[in-house]
Structures are given as structure tokens and as C-alpha cells.
C-alpha positions in Angstrom: -29.4 -141.6 106.9 -30.6 -138.0 107.0 -28.5 -135.2 105.8 -29.1 -132.0 107.9 -26.2 -130.0 107.0 -24.0 -131.2 109.8 -20.3 -131.7 110.4 -18.4 -134.2 112.3 -15.4 -133.5 114.7 -13.0 -133.8 111.8 -14.9 -131.4 109.7 -16.4 -134.0 107.4 -20.1 -134.1 106.4 -22.2 -135.8 109.4 -25.5 -137.6 109.0 -28.2 -138.1 111.4 -30.3 -141.3 111.9 -33.7 -141.1 110.4 -36.5 -142.8 112.1 -34.3 -144.1 114.8 -35.6 -146.8 117.0 -38.7 -147.0 114.7 -40.6 -149.7 113.1 -40.5 -149.2 109.3 -43.4 -149.7 107.1 -43.7 -149.8 103.3 -46.0 -147.3 101.5 -47.1 -148.6 98.1 -48.4 -147.2 94.9 -51.2 -148.4 92.5 -48.6 -150.7 90.9 -47.8 -152.3 94.3 -44.2 -150.9 94.3 -42.8 -149.4 97.6 -42.5 -145.6 96.8 -42.0 -144.5 100.3 -41.5 -145.5 103.8 -42.9 -144.7 107.5 -41.4 -145.0 110.7 -43.1 -145.7 114.1 -41.0 -145.0 117.1 -41.0 -147.9 119.7 -39.9 -145.4 122.7 -42.4 -142.6 122.2 -45.1 -141.6 120.0 -43.1 -140.3 117.3 -44.1 -140.6 113.5 -41.7 -140.2 110.6 -42.3 -140.0 106.9 -39.9 -139.6 103.9 -40.0 -136.3 102.1 -42.9 -135.9 99.5 -44.7 -139.0 101.2 -46.8 -140.9 98.5 -48.2 -144.4 98.5 -50.8 -146.1 100.6 -50.5 -148.8 103.4 -50.8 -151.6 103.2 -51.4 -151.3 99.6 -54.2 -150.0 97.1 -57.4 -152.3 97.8 -58.1 -154.8 95.2 -61.0 -153.9 92.8 -63.1 -156.9 94.0 -63.3 -155.4 97.5 -66.7 -155.1 99.1 -66.2 -153.8 102.4 -63.2 -151.4 103.3 -61.8 -150.5 106.9 -60.3 -147.3 107.1 -58.1 -147.0 110.4 -56.7 -143.7 111.9 -53.1 -144.9 111.7 -50.7 -147.6 109.9 -50.1 -149.4 113.2 -53.9 -149.8 113.7 -54.0 -151.3 110.1 -51.0 -153.5 110.8 -52.8 -155.0 113.9 -56.1 -155.8 112.1 -54.3 -157.5 109.3 -52.8 -160.0 111.8 -56.2 -161.3 112.4 -57.3 -163.7 109.7 -61.1 -163.3 110.6 -60.5 -159.7 109.3 -57.9 -159.9 106.7 -59.6 -162.9 104.8 -62.9 -161.0 104.4 -62.4 -157.6 104.6 -59.8 -154.9 103.1 -58.0 -152.6 105.3 -56.6 -149.0 104.4 -54.6 -146.6 106.8 -55.1 -143.0 107.0 -52.2 -140.7 108.1 -54.1 -139.5 111.2 -57.3 -137.8 111.4 -55.9 -135.3 109.2 -54.3 -137.5 106.8 -56.7 -138.6 104.1 -55.2 -137.7 100.9 -56.2 -137.5 97.3 -54.3 -140.7 96.8 -56.9 -142.4 99.3 -59.8 -141.1 97.4 -58.3 -142.1 94.0 -57.7 -145.7 95.5 -61.5 -145.9 96.8 -62.7 -144.8 93.4 -60.7 -147.6 91.9 -62.8 -150.3 93.9 -65.3 -151.1 91.6 -67.5 -153.5 93.7 -67.2 -151.3 97.0 -70.5 -151.3 99.0 -69.3 -150.1 102.4 -66.7 -148.1 104.2 -66.2 -148.9 107.9 -64.3 -146.4 110.0 -62.4 -147.6 112.9 -60.8 -144.6 114.4 -59.9 -143.9 118.0 -62.4 -143.6 120.6 -61.9 -140.0 121.5 -63.4 -136.6 120.1 -60.3 -136.3 117.7 -61.3 -139.8 116.2 -65.0 -138.8 115.8 -64.3 -135.4 114.1 -61.8 -137.1 111.9 -64.5 -139.6 110.7 -66.9 -136.6 110.1 -64.4 -134.7 108.1 -63.3 -137.6 105.8 -66.8 -138.7 105.6 -67.9 -135.4 103.8 -64.8 -136.0 101.3 -66.3 -139.4 100.6 -69.8 -138.4 100.1 -69.5 -136.6 96.7 -67.7 -139.8 95.0 -69.7 -141.3 92.1 -70.8 -144.6 93.8 -73.6 -145.7 96.2 -71.7 -146.3 99.5 -72.9 -147.2 103.1 -70.8 -145.7 105.8 -70.5 -147.0 109.0 -68.3 -146.8 112.1 -67.0 -149.0 115.0 -67.8 -147.8 118.4 -64.4 -148.0 120.0 -64.3 -148.1 123.7 -63.7 -144.6 125.2 -59.9 -143.3 124.8 -59.1 -146.5 123.4 -57.8 -147.4 120.0 -57.2 -150.6 118.1 -53.8 -151.3 119.7 -54.8 -150.7 123.2 -58.0 -152.8 122.7 -55.7 -155.5 121.4 -53.6 -155.9 124.2 -54.6 -158.9 126.3 -57.7 -159.3 124.4 -59.1 -162.0 122.4 -59.7 -161.5 118.7 -63.5 -161.9 119.2 -63.4 -158.5 120.4 -62.9 -157.1 117.1 -65.3 -159.5 115.6 -68.1 -158.3 118.1 -66.9 -154.3 117.3 -67.4 -154.9 113.7 -70.5 -156.8 113.7 -72.0 -154.2 115.9 -70.9 -151.2 114.0 -73.2 -148.5 113.6 -74.6 -146.7 110.4 -73.2 -143.1 109.9 -76.0 -141.2 108.3 -76.6 -137.6 106.8 -79.4 -135.2 107.9 -80.8 -134.0 104.8 -81.9 -130.6 106.2 -78.5 -129.6 107.3 -76.5 -131.8 105.0 -74.2 -132.6 107.8 -73.1 -136.1 109.1 -74.0 -137.5 112.6 -73.7 -140.6 114.6 -76.5 -143.0 115.0 -76.9 -145.1 118.0 -79.0 -147.7 116.0 -77.1 -151.2 115.4 -77.2 -152.3 111.7 -80.0 -154.1 110.3 -79.9 -157.9 110.6 -79.6 -158.3 106.9 -76.4 -156.4 106.7 -73.3 -158.4 106.1 -71.5 -159.2 109.1 -68.2 -161.4 110.0 -70.6 -164.0 111.1 -72.3 -163.9 107.5 -69.3 -163.4 105.4 -69.6 -161.2 102.5 -68.4 -163.7 100.0 -71.3 -166.2 101.0 -74.2 -163.9 99.7 -76.6 -165.4 97.7 -76.2 -163.5 94.7 -72.4 -163.6 95.0 -71.4 -167.4 96.0 -68.2 -168.1 97.3 -65.6 -168.7 94.7 -64.4 -172.3 94.5 -62.0 -174.7 92.6 -63.3 -177.1 90.1 -61.9 -180.0 87.7 -58.9 -180.4 89.8 -56.4 -183.1 88.7 -52.9 -184.1 89.3 -51.2 -185.1 86.2 -48.2 -187.7 86.7 -46.8 -188.3 83.3 -43.3 -187.4 84.5 -42.4 -188.0 88.1 -39.9 -185.2 87.9 -42.6 -182.8 86.6 -46.0 -183.2 88.4 -48.7 -180.9 87.1 -51.8 -179.8 89.2 -54.5 -177.9 87.5 -57.9 -176.6 88.4 -60.2 -173.9 87.0 -58.0 -171.0 88.4 -54.5 -172.1 88.5 -51.9 -174.5 87.3 -49.1 -175.5 89.5 -46.1 -177.3 88.4 -43.8 -179.3 90.9 -40.1 -179.5 89.4 -37.9 -182.3 90.5 -40.6 -184.5 91.9 -41.1 -185.1 96.0 -39.4 -186.9 98.5 -40.6 -190.2 99.8 -38.0 -190.9 102.6 -39.2 -188.3 105.0 -43.2 -188.1 105.2 -43.0 -185.3 108.2 -42.2 -182.7 105.6 -43.3 -181.8 102.0 -40.9 -179.6 100.4 -41.6 -178.7 96.8 -40.3 -176.5 94.0 -43.3 -174.7 92.6 -44.3 -172.8 89.5 -47.8 -171.5 89.6 -49.5 -169.8 86.8 -52.8 -167.9 86.6 -54.8 -169.7 83.8 -56.2 -166.3 82.5 -52.8 -164.7 82.0 -49.6 -166.8 81.1 -47.7 -163.7 82.1 -48.7 -163.9 85.8 -46.3 -166.5 87.4 -45.2 -167.2 90.6 -42.0 -169.4 91.7 -40.8 -170.3 95.0 -39.5 -173.4 97.3 -41.9 -174.2 100.2 -42.6 -176.6 102.8 -46.4 -177.3 102.6 -46.3 -178.8 106.1 -45.2 -175.6 107.6 -48.3 -173.7 108.6 -46.4 -169.9 108.5 -44.7 -171.0 105.1 -48.0 -172.0 103.7 -50.0 -168.7 105.0 -47.0 -166.7 103.5 -47.1 -168.6 100.2 -51.0 -168.0 99.9 -50.6 -164.4 100.5 -47.8 -164.0 98.2 -49.6 -165.8 95.3 -52.8 -164.0 95.8 -50.9 -160.6 95.3 -48.8 -161.7 92.6 -51.4 -163.6 90.4 -54.4 -161.1 91.7 -56.6 -163.6 93.0 -58.6 -163.8 96.1 -57.0 -165.4 99.1 -60.2 -167.7 99.3 -59.3 -169.4 95.8 -55.5 -169.7 96.4 -56.3 -171.2 100.1 -58.6 -173.8 98.7 -56.3 -174.6 95.9 -53.2 -175.1 97.9 -55.2 -177.2 100.2 -56.4 -179.7 97.5 -53.2 -179.5 95.9 -51.4 -180.6 99.3 -53.9 -183.5 99.8 -53.3 -184.5 96.0 -49.5 -184.6 96.6 -50.2 -186.4 99.8 -52.0 -189.3 98.1 -49.7 -189.6 95.3 -46.7 -189.8 97.7 -48.5 -192.5 99.9 -49.0 -194.7 96.8 -45.2 -194.1 95.8 -44.2 -195.0 99.3 -46.5 -198.3 99.6 -45.0 -199.5 96.3 -41.5 -199.0 97.6 -42.2 -201.0 100.7 -43.9 -203.6 98.8 -40.7 -203.9 96.7 -38.7 -204.4 99.8 -40.5 -207.4 101.1 -38.7 -210.7 100.1 -40.7 -212.8 97.9 -41.1 -216.6 99.0 -39.9 -219.4 96.9 -42.2 -220.8 94.2 -41.4 -224.2 92.9 -41.2 -224.9 89.3 -43.3 -227.6 87.3 -40.2 -230.0 87.6 -40.0 -229.7 91.3 -43.6 -230.2 92.2 -43.8 -233.9 91.5 -40.9 -234.9 93.9 -42.3 -232.8 96.5 -45.7 -234.2 96.2 -44.3 -237.7 96.5 -42.5 -236.7 99.8 -45.7 -235.3 101.3 -47.4 -238.8 100.5 -44.7 -240.5 102.4 -44.5 -238.5 105.4 -47.2 -240.6 107.3 -45.1 -243.7 106.6 -41.8 -242.1 107.6 -43.2 -241.2 110.9 -43.7 -244.8 111.9 -40.0 -245.8 111.2 -38.5 -245.8 114.7 
């Protein structure tokens, strides 16, 4: 609610709804805390920010980011984040319009120690192109060697209009065919190039993480310790995951567990939650939350959760087989005293058959 000095019919203070009919997006600071809010109207093109706007969307990029996509608006960034082919490989950061590149954006970019390239994904109009030029001029003086490129967005289209009714491969195609944004030495101004990136440039078809000099992070030495069935401990070179209360064996169509996950590099980085590992949406949400909380890449966490789930499945199947085996009734086994009379009866069988 917004206090705008209004009074109701009774003379009491009245408030006006702020961001009415809008979708609310959180803006976060460097510590990943929500410090402000942005509202995008669902009935018109209205944009609403709280006073003294601060924070970034979706958050400050991680220091290990190599390629960063800058979008023109928050809603554009939100759309790209829905596409795993982009969100799993690249980082996305929203500007607040073509004139909304702030000092906080610059500080966030300075904090990305492994950054090699910035890709502008702005609207396909003159305002979008002018916005790219203006922001590129602010990025140029940064104390780091950066490649600057831009996506050739279809004319008069933006990320969301391009997304409607289109396959996700459209965005992959646009990003892989991004164009270099170079400077003219003689005039010290920026210009758009029509050249395609060189084949050795990283693309979504050749993920950044798979470069020869920076191999894809992988899990090693994974084990599932079963000393106590009520406390299962899974470990690899990155994480320790403890399952409290064991796992159910009666219903094999789900795998609900109470998890405590710890970053092995810091005992103070912990994550706890109840989750059904057979639910795709729950698992994807779990991976994202663990990566953010423990400050690890989604690649490492995804590999860990996959291997962890398979280890639990194998253990549970072994338990289940033992339970089934225990339920099968055993046949009677004769004692040493019973065996001689039984043998004698068998020897008499042919003779007994001759008796009428």
C-alpha cells in the first residue's frame, strides 16, 4: 500500500494500492538479500519500483561467470531464465530499461573475476541499439579484457514477443549467431558489426564449461555409507549429504527424503529440506536452491543429485529384495532322525504299488 496523503469518506487516512495488477519481482543485493521490489503491470506497459531503488535482478552474478547476458528489462531476464539451455550455461542480468544501467550494475560486473564476454540481448529497435551503445561506453573503461557482442534481435521484436509461439531453439540460434560489437580506433566510438563470431568463439553448441583449458567440473569418490539405516551418509569430492530417518521401501513410486547437505569446503554452508527426488520440478528447484545456498555451480549439484539418487535407488532395491525373500515360506527340511525312515519308505514304494 502507498500513502499518498489521501483521506477516506470517514476522514481517516486512506492508502492507494501500489503495483496493482502487477507481477512482483525481487531485487537482491550482493549478499543475495531482497532489498527492493519491481512490479510489471499485467494490463498495460506500466513499470513500478519502490522508492530509492536498489538491488539487481535476478541477483549479483557469481564470480565464476564467464559469459554474461545483459537484457533490457527484468521481464526479459525472467523469460531467459526459464530456458535451461541458457540458465545452465550462462548468467543473466537485467538492466532497468535502455537508460537503466546503474553504478550497482558496474560494481556487480567488476566482481566477476572470470568474466570474458558480455552479450547484449536488447529489443530490436533503434532505442535498443542506442541503449547498447550507451552502456558499452560505460563498460569499456572497466579494468578487464572483455569481448562485447550483441544478439541481432528481429526488428521491432523483444525477448518475450520472440518467445511467444516459438521453440527454445530460436534463442540458441540467436545467441550462437551473436555479432561482435567493436570500437573504431580513430573515433573511439562503438559500432555494430555484421560479421558472425569466429568459429573458435564459445557457443551454446560448445558449452563454455567444456573448454580444453577449463574442464567440466565432475564428482569423484562418491560413496553411500550405511552404518545406520536411520542416518545414510553420501559423500563425494564436493558435498556431504545426510538422509535422516532412512527411506521408505513400501512405495517405490516415490523417493521422499529429509536432507542435510553440506559444502565440504565450509561447514558453515548448509542446506536442509524435505524433497521427493522422483519429482522433476522438486528436484530442479532443489538443485537451484543448493547451488545458491552453498555457492556451487549447478553442474556440480546436478551431477551430485543424480548420482545420489541412483545410490539411494540401489540401496532401497537391495532392502526391498531382502524383505521379499524373508516373506517366502521355507520348505520343511528333515532332521537326521527323520531321514532313515523316509528312505525306507521310498525303497518300499515299488513293492507297495504291486499290492491290489
